[in-house]
C-alpha positions in Angstrom: -3.4 -8.6 7.2 -3.1 -12.2 8.3 -0.4 -14.5 7.1 -2.7 -17.5 7.3 -0.4 -19.2 9.9 -3.2 -19.1 12.5 -0.9 -17.2 14.9 -2.4 -14.0 16.5 -0.9 -10.7 15.5 1.8 -9.4 17.8 0.1 -6.1 18.3 -3.0 -4.2 17.1 -2.4 -2.0 14.1 -2.4 1.8 14.5 -5.7 3.6 14.2 -6.7 7.0 12.8 -8.4 9.6 15.0 -11.8 8.1 14.0 -10.8 4.6 15.2 -10.0 3.3 11.7 -7.4 0.5 11.5 -5.3 0.8 8.4 -2.9 -2.0 7.2 -0.7 -1.9 4.1 1.1 -5.0 3.1 3.6 -4.7 0.2 6.3 -6.7 -1.5 9.6 -5.1 -0.3 11.8 -7.2 -2.7 9.7 -5.9 -5.6 10.7 -2.3 -4.7 7.2 -1.2 -3.6 8.4 0.5 -0.5 8.7 3.9 -2.3 5.0 3.5 -3.4 4.1 2.7 0.2 6.0 5.8 1.6 4.4 8.1 -1.0 0.9 6.9 -0.1 1.7 6.9 3.7 2.9 10.5 3.5 -0.3 11.7 1.8 -2.5 9.8 4.2 -0.6 11.2 7.3 -1.3 14.7 6.1 -5.0 14.1 6.5 -4.9 11.4 9.3 -1.6 11.9 11.3 -2.3 8.7 13.4 -2.9 6.5 10.5 -0.6 4.0 8.9 0.8 0.6 9.3 3.6 -1.0 7.4 3.7 -4.8 6.8 6.5 -5.7 4.3 5.8 -9.2 3.1 7.2 -11.8 0.8 4.1 -12.3 -1.3 5.5 -11.5 -4.8 3.9 -8.5 -6.3 1.6 -7.7 -3.4 0.4 -4.2 -2.4 -2.7 -4.8 -0.3 -4.6 -2.3 1.8 -7.1 -3.2 4.5 -9.3 -0.8 6.5 -10.8 -2.3 9.7 -9.9 -5.8 8.4 -11.6 -5.3 5.1 -9.5 -5.6 1.9 -10.2 -2.4 0.0 -7.3 -2.5 -2.5 -5.3 -5.2 -4.1 -2.5 -4.7 -6.6 -2.7 -8.4 -7.4 -6.2 -7.8 -8.6 -5.8 -4.3 -10.1 -2.3 -4.4 -11.5 -1.3 -0.9 -10.2 -1.2 1.3 -7.1 -4.2 3.2 -5.6 -4.6 6.9 -6.1 -4.0 8.8 -2.9 -7.4 10.6 -3.1 -9.2 7.3 -3.3 -7.5 5.9 -0.2 -8.1 9.1 1.8 -11.8 9.0 0.8 -12.0 5.4 1.9 -10.5 6.3 5.3 -12.9 9.2 5.6 -15.9 6.9 4.9 -14.7 4.4 7.4 -14.2 7.1 10.1 -17.7 8.3 9.5 -19.1 4.7 9.8 -20.1 4.6 6.1 -19.8 1.3 4.2 -16.5 0.7 2.4 -16.2 -0.2 -1.3 -13.2 -1.7 -3.0 -10.9 0.7 -4.8 -10.9 -0.4 -8.4 -9.1 2.4 -10.1 -5.3 2.2 -10.0 -2.4 4.1 -11.5 0.2 2.1 -13.5 3.1 0.6 -11.5 5.6 2.4 -13.7 5.8 4.9 -16.5 8.1 4.4 -19.5 9.1 7.7 -21.2 
């Protein structure tokens, strides 16, 4: 995910076995690291070579790109993606199928 500074990325993001580049940008000060780790663990079960972590300072962000295409935005959806939806998007990308934005999201927190 580009920071808009015009500077090139230091290194290419990791790819899955199917050549899919996955980038996850999240707000670490917001406490979203645990959501990232939960999602990353589920993805790595299916795609061991997948995953890139990009903590950022964009307040409230949890953004996921596949091959440079934004497929999920917490800023737009208000929650976090379901693991199965992200894994399906990675599968589609690795098969060369077109990607669609993930619009379903789970709430950021649950109050009991």
